Structures are given as structure tokens and as C-alpha cells.
TIFITI-611877 format. One record per residue (C-alpha): x, y, z; residue in one letter. Coordinates in steps of 0.001 Angstrom, whole numbers, plus 500000, padded with zeros to 6 digits. Example, Ala and Ser with C-alpha at 12.3 -4.5 7.8 and 13.67 -1.06 7.14 Angstrom:
BEGIN
512300495500507800A513670498940507140S
This chain:
BEGIN
841371771491179928X838066773298180162X837431775321183331X834722773353185139X835651774650188587X832332776373189304X830453773286188193X832291770967190589X832119773440193484X828360773863193058X827971770108192829X829907769653196052X827666772084197913X824405770489196796X825468766898197308X826802767697200780X823680769596201804X821032767342200339X822523763833200355X825671763281202389X824962765272205565X821443763796205930X822983760324205604X825001760798208810X821820759599210550X820365757091208051X817742755587210356X815717757106213161X812680756535215331X810811759181217303X811250759552221028X808372760120223405X808553763512225046X807158764942228285X807566768408229788X807246770221233115X807747773969233374X809134775411236578X806804778114237886X809501780707238569X813269780724238738X815286777537238035X814764774741240554X817262772258242019X818035769274239814X816307766793242109X813096768803241984X813232769074238200X813818765352237781X810957764402240082X808330766805238743X805393765299236801X805556765479233008X802864766429230499X803083764972226974X804405767325224306X805080766692220628X807373767966217918X805954771232216646X804436772219219967X805295775583221492X807193775770224775X809225778136226872X808180781562228113X811046784098228155X813620783224230814X811678780132231809X812996776681232653X811335773528231387X812294769995232274X811907767818229193X812095764015229363X812707761836226316X812143758101226388X812437755298223868X813921751911223070X816798750995220753X815330748839217956X816636745280217851X817834745850214298X820274748487215527X822194746130217773X825949746634217412X825627750070215803X826302753537217197X823106755148218438X822543758791219409X819606760849220543X818933763946218468X817286766614220599X816409769873218870X814683772271221225X813838774619218371X817333775844217686X818408778348215075X821746777018213855X822915780567213131X822603781723216734X824698779511218979X824781781011222447X821940783479221952X818799781386222350X817446778321224121X819913775828225579X819750772613227539X821724770422229896X821143766670229636X820959764482232757X820806760763233311X817992759483235538X820286759573238582X820916763293238080X824385762955236563X825022765687233966X825890764363230520X826421767298228140X824948770538226922X822560770953224023X823168773837221657X822325774758218065X825565773236216741X825592770357219210X822254768547219370X823389764939219780X823702762737222856X825582759442222545X823438756542223772X825712753598223053X828514752472220753X827818749652220130X824176749619221173X822215746661222440X818873745951220792X815965746625223123X818055748941225318X815823751525227058X816552755233226667X815670757796229325X817158761289229388X816136764505231099X816858767956229718X816929771100231806X815896773454229006X816304777221229323X814012779256227089X816270782305226970X814785784759224478X816613786043221419X817419789626222377X819877790352219541X817937789191216492X818544789189212748X817506792835212680X819871793839215459X819583796580218047X815809796922217973X814448797968221372X812900795023223173X811318794324226539X812703790782226499X815741791885228497X814054791580231870X811819788861233221X809609791580234712X808726792934231249X809304789992228884X805809788506229036X804839784838228881X804526784108225169X806264780801224257X809516781450222406X810238778112220755X808776775024219081X810152771563219691X811850770274216569X813522766906216051X813246764443218957X814605761187217582X816700758170218345X819036757630215403X821846755518214024X825091757486213705X827162756496210644X830695757562211483X832025756812208003X829583759233206426X830340761774209146X834065761494208402X833325761927204693X831440765123205482X834462766470207380X836837765420204587X834786767231201974X834239770314204136X837948770691204866X838964770240201245X836156772353199850X836906775209202240X840650774984201595X840132774861197866X838126778083197934X841065779898199576X843772778754197141X844859780650194034X842854779637190982X846036779382188948X847776777151191475X848144773412190941X847049772507194471X843579773953193985X843041771852190880X844418768716192501X841839769081195272X839094769851192751X839775766674190779X839955764576193962X836639766005195170X835117765251191794X836291761635191991X834864761321195474X831505762671194362X831542760254191442X832124757411193902X829083758310195998X825884756498195057X823289759145195922X820762756364196536X823192754544198838X825417757133200443X826055754975203493X827146752009201408X829528754035199254X830955756570201710X834099754527202382X834808754304198681X834351758050198326X836737758683201215X839398756567199535X839433759026196619X840492761788199022X843305759987200828X846121761304198670X845170764993198771X844572764824202508X847990763224203015X849964765886201122X852080767679203760X852180771400204357X855102773381203023X857897774079205532X857103777801205578X853427777311206406X851980779496209127X851593777614212407X848395777917214397X848119776854218007X844450776004218480X842968775974221945X839448774904222728X837497777909223904X833991779101224671X834081782773225495X831181783038227930X830129786553228805X829596786492232554X826491788586231905X825276790261228760X822028789435227006X821217787173229943X821362787600233734X824085786312236033X821987783343237118X821795782150233519X825557782379233100X825894779878235939X823970777395233798X825697778342230539X829026777529232167X827736774201233478X826432773190230043X829626774161228280X832009772559230759X829933769365230703X830349769396226927X834051770068227028X834949767474229648X833011764906227599X834866765937224430X838219765724226227X837424762115227128X836719761305223467X839567763268221846X843055762627223295X844762765453221352X842227768101222286X843010770884224796X840495773313226251X841040776617228069X838603778514230254X839308781777232034X837363783609234757X837801782088238198X834261783220239041X832890780759236510X834846777891238046X833561778947241462X829995778827240160X830389775272238867X831953774252242144X828970775638244057X826097774755241747X827230771722239691X829728769779241816X829495766702239551X830642768767236572X833306770436238702X834713767045239634X835161766326235927X836811769712235439X839240769087238301X840188765712236822X840808767219233390X842826770098234885X844974767588236786X845610765792233490X846786769066231938X844067769121229300X841527771546230767X843487774762231212X842604777530233681X843584780614231668X844055784276232351X844371784402236116X841602786959236676X838357786759238630X836434787717235490X837386789005232056X836883792518233313X836746795866231698X840180797428232120X839388801077231407X837277801878234461X838302799639237397X840445801446239942X844084800659240589X843269798344243471X840320796694241750X842432795880238698X845102794435240977X842524792383242895X841172790887239656X844516789112239402X844887788477243132X841586786642243432X841765784957240040X845287783613240387X844789782629244005X841681780624243113X843568778680240446X846470778093242814X844268776954245694X841944774788243610X844308773307241039X847864774168242030X848120776008238710X849815779347238169X849310780616234677X851294783459233210X848971784945230618X846296787595230938X843399786377228813X841076789191227691X839886788452224156X836757790628224274X837590793572226560X836973797041225105X840503798443225090X843370798359227566X844777801042229812X848421801984230004X848555800955233659X847764797318232928X851224795973231944X852663796767235365X849706795102237086X850113791974234962X853816791833235804X853248792462239506X850762789601239544X853544787271238406X852320787051234807X854119787973231621X851844787614228570X848602789115227254X846131787851224694X843316789870223208X841484789955219908X839180792937220340X841498795586218921X840837794101215478X837333795593215825X838711799150215637X836804801188213075X839505803457211707X843114802307212112X844526798843211604X846863797870214419X850315797275212889X851315794105214792X849936790780215894X852800789927218226X854632792707220038X855821794103223341X853294796361225013X854892799040227184X852849800580229981X853067803978231622X855855802891233982X857990801212231297X856903797627232002X856738795559228826X854415792606228307X854688790121225427X851321790495223704X849500788594220966X846450789490218896X845227786318217097X845200787125213373X842224784786212929X840295787859214155X837798785911216217X837657784266219612X835038781838218243X837044780139215525X835203777123214053X838105775748211970X836610776879208699X839076777062205858X838303780756205424X839267781415209059X842523779467208836X843480781118205558X842616784553206948X844862783967209954X847802783111207712X847231785971205265X846431788515207942X849436787792210188X851457791012210178X854726789619211477X855596787349208557X859269786844207938X860236787197211578X857536785078213231X855160782353212127X853074781334215159X849586782514216054X846837781344218343X843221780486217486X840650780228220301X838299777611218873X834684776993219807X831217778483220060X830929780973222893X828271782486225142X826544779203225822X826997777928222282X828621774864223750X832319775366223086X834361773284220705X832538770632218686X833683767214217547X833566768550213996X836088771262214851X838400768683216394X838100766493213301X838875769435211032X841898770369213099X843215766811212767X843117767113208983X844741770550209095X847639769417211242X849833768967208188X847959769718204977X849396771241201828X848005774665201073X846951775357204635X848448776706207805X849217773881210204X846981773444213239X847847771799216545X846049771815219879X848267773580222389X847880775267225739X848201779055225770X851467778827227713X852914776474225085X851973778909222348X853416781918224158X856659780125224948X857153779231221281X856124782656220021X858443784401222465X861348782139221598X861044782668217846X860614786451218124X863306787755220484X863078791383219340X859448792172218603X858262795717217978X857122797857220915X853803799657221328X853856802338224032X850806803475225979X847181802447226032X845658800003223562X842701802167222618X839723800459220997X838298802667218268X834805801413219024X832440801032221992X833451804428223372X830030805038224917X830569802191227377X832370804813229452X828991806464230096X826074804023229642X824254802858232807X825475805563235164X824097803847238276X826196800767237642X829292802910237244X828561804904240378X827929801701242314X831317800413241213X833189803593242145X831431803834245496X832199800193246263X835875800663245419X836089803669247731X834243801942250566X836472798872250269X839544801075250593X838087802583253743X836926799275255173X840345797662254740X842165800684256131X840042801178259238X839545797470259950X843314796930259736X843913799953261982X841342798728264508X842840795227264443X846361796462265171X845319799242267581X842516797577269551X842731793876268761X839400793954266897X838760790978264634X839665791610261012X836791790560258660X838867788469256259X836054786360254830X833580789211254586X836008791468252737X837002788586250461X833371787965249532X832635791638248952X835712792100246794X834689789141244633X831207790582244190X832620793947243121X835083792261240774X832278790191239266X830381793352238386X833439794755236607X832899792183233865X833224793790230460X829489793864229748X828320794876233240X830459797836234281X830466799165230671X826670799269230733X826078796989227749X823911794310229373X820164793834229502X817965795657232004X817809792627234331X821575792716234853X821699796401235734X818605796242237918X820267793506239963X823595795346239957X822014798445241461X820468796384244258X823729794526244840X825758797724245104X823252799149247589X823526796036249763X827328796108249596X827376799787250549X825259799088253603X827521796211254609X830725798197254089X829379801243255894X828673799016258873X832232797632258799X833683801122258581X831441802417261344X832335799600263738X836066799952263093X836039803722263484X834011803529266690X836466800986268074X839249803462267294X837376806515268580X836440804910271876X833385805505274041X830850807704272184X829988809298275517X833472810831275549X832124813756273572X835155814311271316X834460814599267607X837155812870265590X837588813472261875X838737810375259991X840664810840256742X840916807800254449X842566809754251638X846305809243251049X847135812899251761X846610815008254896X843698817450254964X842089819752257517X845003819009259850X844085815320259791X846888812976258672X846364810547255808X844968807305257139X844393808720260594X841954810736262686X842117813856264834X839908816374266592X839450819442264382X837711822707265134X834523823137263122X834007826411261265X831137828405262681X830848831037259970X831486831413256277X835168831452257242X836449833868254636X833851832920252012X831495835524250626X828861835724247945X827603838939246371X824818839566243907X825821841035240531X823892844034239208X823257842365235847X822237839058237380X824109836197238948X826615836152241775X830278836544242659X831812834004245051X835122834641246853X837196832776249423X840546834538249139X841917831842246838X839403831968244001X836975834522242655X834140832900240746X831531834712238661X828235832938238034X826194834833235449X822457835301235174X822146832022233232X823676830157236144X826851829456234149X830408830036235336X831612833122233489X834946833606235268X837241831751237657X840292833777238735X843144832161240625X843885834886243159X847528833959243772X848517834195240126X845786836563239009X845137834222236139X841745833695234521X840903830011234107X838256830263231402X838716831264227783X837592834812226961X833897835025226151X833214831445227189X831172829983230017X831884826801231969X829787824119233586X827698824400230434X825411821422229976X825172820372226349X822714817944224790X823420815946221627X821348813512219593X822760810019220089X821790807356217581X824888805390216535X824952803229213443X825239800059215519X825681798817219075X823479801403220788X824622801008224422X828221800536223284X828878803153220634X828871806859220130X829692807851216573X831595811028215866X828752812626213957X826908813148217246X828896816384217569X827294817858214464X824219818893216459X824310820383219943X821896822238222192X823332824413224970X821144824227228063X821087827854229237X817491828325230292X817043829027234008X814090828118236184X815551829425239446X818892830912240514X819689831430244221X822692831823246540X823287830898250169X826011831028252811X826698828343255382X829485827372257754X832698827499255775X831101827697252324X829002829659249851X826763828059247234X824864829091244124X821994826847243048X820546826816239550X817583824812238322X816847824115234649X814400822089232626X814776820652229151X812790818140227159X811148815881229727X813998816315232207X815129818650234952X818505819469236453X819579821217239648X823207822232240148X824991823496243228X828228825467242723X830086825633246022X833189827498247148X834651826387250493X836909828165252938X840577827419252437X840028825428249238X841245826397245772X838458824358244280X834978824984242901X832702822036243718X829957821221241241X827076819002242305X824573818018239635X821212816309240098X819455815241236908X815986813771236671X816593812205233254X813748811234230925X815281811612227479X815820808930224865X818712808679222408X820360811781223817X823871812433225165X824419814915228030X827799816537228602X829212819265230852X831699821611229141X834639823565230603X836395825830228049X839835826649229457X842286829352228473X845171826926228015X847488826178225131X848673822599225430X849264819777223019X848462817075225546X846558816439228727X846813813891231520X844053811450232400X844282809268235492X844473805526235013X845576802645237235X848629803604239340X849297806812237491X848146808786234497X848663808764230768X848865811580228260X846617812029225253X846936814678222560X844551817600222361X845053817759218585X844016815466215735X847121815433213548X846648811783212585X843773809370212294X845004807647215469X844555810858217447X841269811772215781X839849808362216688X840167809130220408X837234811518220408X835863809931223589X838257808618226212X838482807364229783X839734808973232960X839458807800236529X839274810703238992X840868813571237115X842066815126233928X844849817701234132X845963820304231618X848783822784231937X851094825267230427X854550825604232003X854014826919235510X850204826820235666X847557824172235194X843956823172235770X842536819955237141X839000818753236537X837974816144239059X835121813646238998X833593811436241666X832046808855239372X832077809658235649X834608808160233251X833932809330229694X835179812705228489X836440814535225426X839038817261224953X839137819598221956X841097822723221076X840260825766218984X842022829048218211X840054832182218960X839529834798216271X839392837561218874X842872837293220333X844550834334218643X844656832403221894X843868828721222303X840728827429223981X841044823878225243X837642822489226173X837158819543228493X833728817928228570X832608815276231022X830056812765229726X827162812501232161X824273810517230708X823092808670227622X819749807137226737X820258804221224314X817322801844223836X819202798602223200X819657796284224985X817866798136227811X815064800287226370X814906802421229524X818611802954230116X819293805431232928X815803806836233193X815271808571236522X817279810466239109X821089810778239027X823595812709241107X827100813659239997X829956815502241682X832769817274239874X835274819955240811X837294822592238991X840750823236240464X842599826243238953X846334826608239459X846654822860239972X849789820800239573X849534817123238736X850041816451242426X847032818649243209X845002816681240689X845954813398242357X845122814793245799X841764816262244803X840871813129242886X841195811033246012X839423813566248219X836295813806246096X835542810120246602X836788809736250160X834947812297252275X835876812988255873X833928811003258444X833112812359261880X832776810033264890X832185810951268517X834438809195271006X836863809538273847X840140809474271898X841990812606270827X843632811115267744X844238807943265774X847751807813264420X848059806406260911X849555802928260672X851935804210257995X853026807642256783X855043808806253776X857126811952253551X856857812539249793X853615813782248207X854184811844244976X854352808547246892X850728807543247275X849285804693249318X846665802794247344X845900800122249962X846435799405253643X845161795997254741X846047792895256684X847701790108254729X845234787665253219X846944784661254820X845802785712258302X849356786165259581X848625789608260974X851232791215258723X850300794615257333X850243794961253549X850805798427252110X850774799243248426X852539802430247305X852973803960243857X854639807010242399X851776809223241196X853463812239239616X855241810662236674X858736811381238031X861261809722240296X860531809927243997X862574809117247055X860845808983250394X860550807251253706X857658805174254963X857339805157258715X855077803056260883X853381803898264145X854262800429265453X857715798888265954X858784797531262589X860655794232262410X860800793755258655X859475794995255309X859426792538252402X858643793587248814X855904791322247495X853941790663244360X850238791428244284X849496788033245800X851567789094248819X854364786617248085X858022787670248408X859062788995245044X862360789963243529X860693791778240644X860622795205242255X862920797491240302X862766800364242745X864828800524245884X863290799247249119X865511799486252193X864602798908255824X866524801374257996X866072803357261191X862709801789261964X861250802736258589X861424801871254898X863326803957252395X861748803940248956X863119805111245629X860564804606242886X860673805286239183X857834807136237424X854523805389238191X856259802406239762X854241800487242325X855544798410245183X853696796132247582X855241795874251054X854543793264253662X855277794819257050X855868792674260126X855620794267263527X858381793663266060X857529791502269034X
């Protein structure tokens, strides 16, 4: 037989495009259209429905950036269409290639009832089936003219990312506005031919199945009368029955499909628009669930459910009904799909606390999977948090985006820093927006790395980001792929059903130990510094507010602000979404985030102030109390308590002397620091050991400037070639020194480009720590600013703090896996050591850093250089990222153990507070007698019982035995999960004895205790 494959395949494409698809709607009449544009932000539905309309026609422009227009379509079903299926086709000016990234609409009936969303791949609204001739049609569309920020030429700087700069030029033209007959037979023929054509293209050319499909497709095309597609569609379908009925082979890969619409809680749109994106999508999905009995849909992010509940109660009622039926699945159990690199220990825990509690309270549902398909890498502390939240599985897809190394598994056990293992799945379909194309299904089967020992994978299916979710076409394709020869099998299943099957079939999966590092989007650890600082400050203030409010409640009977703290936590958690905290959203998002963080700080400061004053007593008492919220004692003040402390009246052992050749020497008896004439740190000697901290001939606190123009994803990425060019900022404008009570300080001012920087290097009495305060007035573009610390240390690894502990990363680049980690995350410290001596570098609010090692020609010693990443200046999606004034605080701690690093890391973000009152001291509610046992939270139980909740973790990476004592009579201590429920999952020892609690924790183990006072 001659090879006519290309001929038939080309024929199929043209006939589908030009004849069969257009015949899905064989008859149509235009609708009349009117429009009203809201003058500012979106208006309530009732106002939009009632507003007067102005006529508008197909082809007319509409929609200023970020505007809202209310569009009304009216018409009448022709008498000749009686008994047929009729739909309205409403095209707002969509680009079919950009679902989720352009204009969208939500359709309402005249009474204000939401119907469904309108999106590029979902432009139809069912009017009637069957229709009555003469039936009137009246629909209203709340149309959002969101501009296209990420266009076909991506990453071009644009002012469209903020309503304040986007202008008023209309963005769209109305396209089709018709009432049409829907021919389901032709539509089914389209799906038949698409499924077979896409499958055929994935099959081996020399295999019989491909040719069987080709011949069947050819017969079907022969059966279609191109002048009467509608009259011959059924006949054409009959030619495909046999090939569509051929069953899959027993060894076929098995795909669990779940309806999905990954909706970024903010990204190229503001938070307020996400509220509407969620409403449109959930309206779509609840409607599709009513039409398709086999379909299942999953949505994560409790915040998004809460938004529907508040803003679209009619849609939320439909969601609740579908959840109760088990078909709309709350997934993930987190408040938002957060970043996991940067949130603190407590914030990461509270993501699960608030997410799971919302699903339990609203739906009675407790899910067991963490659902993070798009998050930019995963920290080694996360498995323990997932387990302590009562969950056991993790799904993500993002690691497939890694640039350099291919991850070796799709299903595996992920082991965290404490040894907790979580059953984890990466969908081999390599997308969280699967559309059921044959190429996607075939890729999932071919790509699956666990063949031979497992055969199940999951495919999140639907258009995301406001694209409308799963379509009826996807559901129809899945039905044909349920059992089709040559294809993987596809069935709609809940995530829990998939995980249960996958776990059962794969009892001994491979193990991956440590962080799941994404070899991409590394610059998200630095972009939008104000957002990151707002997050860190909020986390610290929440710790203080909970601690002091709980102490005041138990000590003085003050009311505990349950609802206020709950609301604030949810706002902070919202802003940890994986495109807000990472700095990859439009300017509007970060402008609002900065204002939100400022308001939260004011609110939390007021809570802290009131609680501390209640504890301190009458301000007229004249006693100055020092409050210490850190988990370790300092300045004779216990952790979590307050005491009167004498204030230093002189330099207190600190001295500063001018050097003959320029610069200064600072001493406090613990450190001797040399600052040279360039204002750089030329020497730091640890007096006790006599050891020099810095590498010979090097200088620390050196600001370095790099060009920063990645190949793609400007706000997200830094590419390794940025290191090829560097400018050391050594020029000095002014260099001065000063002494004050208990400290000495050197100040250096510099200017570079269009920017200026002022740094204060401070040595304090009694502290083996050099504090470094940096103020940058930043006006660069496409530049990367780092601060370098070259250390005289030979070490193959270093520690970086993460949630509830720290993880180790190599300082070398032996393999491509190690070389790929050229920018990494830390929380409050990095620590490097040789046996017996180490150095900690501490940060108040920066996350990104790099560590490199070189061998010196002069003496053969090793220089290990740590650099903190301070600022970037990408131009997409925010063309003015981080312009303006910034303040940073770091510290260098020579001679530091890992315990010192933990202690200094907490101290730098939790400064002492001084309150005047009548009380001599405030005893801590709880105290621990082992330095490695660290309290991460002290709060009252969320259920209002008055019980005290204390969370403790082992911070040193070793085993620790200690005793927790309370300053109130203790009746009982119950180990709990993160949701404060009794939990048998604690593997450490927790014993109540002698009025206290004995703890024995493994390395990095955390335990949550619920303490009940006696009487």
C-alpha cells in the first residue's frame, strides 16, 4: 500500500478547521448589545444590572485597562428553531491562545443569578435545550477588561501593571455576539476526530493501530458531505465507532484526571481581580458538574473559597452543594498555595492550620494532600509540617521546570530535615493545565519515570488563571480516552483516590532527602524587597502579639484578641502566595502589599503595646521593664519575659580608634574589628581564640554590583552568567566614627550610578557580633546588588536556616546538581564552620544568598565567601521594581556555634522593648532548660478554651532532652497536631512530671503542646 499518511492527516486538519467545526453552530442571528462602563472599581451586581446601557456593536472598541463594563445582550429565539438546542455565543474580543490572561466575563440572569464565566475557550451560554420559538433572551455580562501584560513578545516592560499608570485606551473589540443553534452531533464528531487525530500522531508509524485509525478517519471524512456537514455528521461518526471502541492494552498507563483551574491568587492582576476570576471559574465548574455526572473538580486555597463566600454567595451555595455531593473537592488544606522557601516556621504551619480548619468548618472535609503545583521549590522543613498538620501526601509539578537536571522520579518518598517522609507525586504530564490533548496524554505515559513498578499518575485538567477551568470538550475527550487502544486510560478521580491507589501499588518507592530545589526562578528570593521585609516584620510582630497577649490574658485577665489575630494571620498568609512574596507580580499588587503590611504593623504594635502595658502596670510607677520576645535569655531578661535592667551610661568597654593610614579600629573585649580607609571591614579577630575571621588580603561587607538581564522571566530569574561581570563599590563619600552608650559605630557613605548607600558598622558592649545596617537609595535598573563576606574557612558544606531547623548545602560544585544551586534561600542565618570554630552571618529580612569557595595562591588556604542578595531592578512585570529607599540589617558573628546562629537569628528580628510601669518583672509563661529546644510560638488555643499552646522544636540538629516548666500550676500537657487536636503522631517523648513537661526530641523534631492550668 502506498504511504498516504501525510495526505490524510492534512485533509483531516483542513476539513476540521474549515468545515466541521464551523458547522457546530449552523444557524445564527445577531444579538442586540448595550454597554455601561463603571467609572472606577467594580460595582455591586445590583448596581451593574440597573445601570443604563448605551448601544454598542460588534467591532466596536471597549474596555480601558482594569475597567469593568456591564454588557447586556438581548434577542429572541426564531420560531424555526423550536425544539432545537440554542446557545448564545459571546466573544468579548478574546484571543483563543491566551486563556486567563486577558478580558473575562461573568454572565448573570436578569434576577442577578450568576450563570457561568466567559473565557477564550468557553464563549457559549446555554439558552435552552429544547428551545421554544419566540422565547426572549436577556443576559448581562460583567466584563473585566484586564490588559494583556504578558504578550506574545514576553517580558517587555509595560505600564499596564497598575491602574495608576495603565492609561484609558480601550483594550478590546467586541467580536461575535450571536444567538445560535448548537448541533451536538457535529460537536461530538469534532471531538471524535480530535481524539483520534491527536492519538494517531503519537503512535509509531510502523504500528498497525496508527494505520487502523488513519483508515477509519479517512472513511469518516469520505462520509461527510462538505456542503451538508450537519446532515451527514451521524454517518461520519458511525465510521469511527469501531476504532473508538477498541480497548486499551492491560499494561496501559493509568491517568487520574481531576478538573482544575490553577488560579494565581495575584500575579498579572491585583487581588481584587482574583476574587472575580474565582467566581467566574467556580460558576463554570459547578455548571459543568451538573451536566457531566462523571466529572470531578478540585480547587485548593481556602482564601479563594472565603472570597466566594463573601462576595458571590449564590456561587458559594452551588460550591457547597457540589462539595457535599463529593464532586467539588477542596484540595491542599492551605490558606493559599504559598511560597515555601521564605515563610517562617510558624507562618508555614499556619498556612495549614487556617486552610484545613476552613475546610473542616465549612464542609466537614479533611483532606490529606498538600497541593502546590506551581510553587518555586520546596524546603526541607516542609515534610514535617505537612505531617504535623495531619496530612500525608504532596503534589507539585513545578520541579519539571528545572533548567539543568531532570528529577529522577515522578512518585517517591520525600524525606525532610527531621526524617519525616511524605509520599510525593510529580504529574508526568508536566503541566497543571492539561487540556486532554493526545500529545499531553502520550507525554505523560512516555515520561513517567517509575514504569515497571508503578503505573498511575495524575493530570490536573483545565485552563487556569481565569481561563475558566475544565471545558466540556475536555470532559468529552476524557470519556473517549477512558479505555482506548494506543492511549493511556483516563478516569476522573479525586486526588485522595489517586494517592491511595498510587501508594498501594508502590509500597517501596525511592527516597529523596532534603530540599526540592527548583533550578529556576532563583531571583524570587530577592525581588520586591519591601514585600519581603513586610512579610518578615509581620511574622515577627505576630509572634510578639501572640506571646504578650497570651501572657497578659493569663496574668491580668486581659481579653485575648482571637478574631483580630485570626484576621491578621490570614492577611499575612494571603501575601505569602507564590507570586506575591516572591516579588513576581505586577506593580499594583506590591503597592497594595506595602500599604497592607504598614497597616498590619500599626495594628500589631498597638496590640503588643496594650498587652505589655497591662503586664508592666501603671506607667507612673517609673520602673523601666525590658521585654524579651526572643526564645533565649538576653541582657538578664528571660526568654518570653520582662525585667528591670540597668542601662549602660558609657561605651561600656567599647572603644574606637583612628588608624594612621585611614579608617578605624573597634574593640569591645570580645572582637577587634578593623575598618579600612575605604570603609570596608579588613579584619575581624575573635579575641577569645585569637582567630582572624576574614581570608587574608580580603575585605568584608563589600557591596558588589552585577548586570542583571536574564534570558527570560525578569522578576523571577537570575542566570548564572550574571557573575561574569562585577563592580566592587569601594568609593567613599564620607567615613566617620562615633561612640555612644554601650556601642561604637563607623558610618560610611557611598554613591554609585544613580544611587547612594549609607552603612553603619556597630560593635556593642558584651556582644560578639558586628552589626551592619545598610540604607540604600536605589535608582538602578537591571542591576543586582550583593554584600560579600570572604571568610577564612575550609568547609565542604554550610547550614542555612529553614522552617524548624536548618539544612546543609555544599560549598563545592562537584556535580551539576550542586552547581545549579548558585542562588539559595536562608531564613535568619547561614552558618559555616571548621571543627571547633565557626561563623554565623545573620539577616533581618533578606533571603537570597550565594556561597562560593576558592583556594588562595598565597598560602594555599581556602576562602569561603558568603554573599547576601540585597536588591534587584528587573523591569517586568513591574518596570520600577524596588526603586527608592531600603534599609537592611545584617550581623557577622565570629566564633559562633550553630546554637549561636539560632540565637542571633531570633534576636535580630525581635528587638528588646522598653515599657515604663510599676512591676519589677514579668515571669515567662514557659521556660526551657536546654538551649537547643526553641519555642516558636506561645499563644492561647484557637478554640477559646483558655488553654496555652506552646510549640517547641529542636534547633541544633541533634537530640535534646529538656524540661519545660510553667509559671502557673500545670494540670496537663497534651501533644497536639498543628490544629491543636490531640495527636499520637509525636515521635519524641513528652512526659508530664513534677509540675513540668519532660521533652526528648530528635534532631529538628517539633512538638505542639496544649497546656491546661490547674484549677
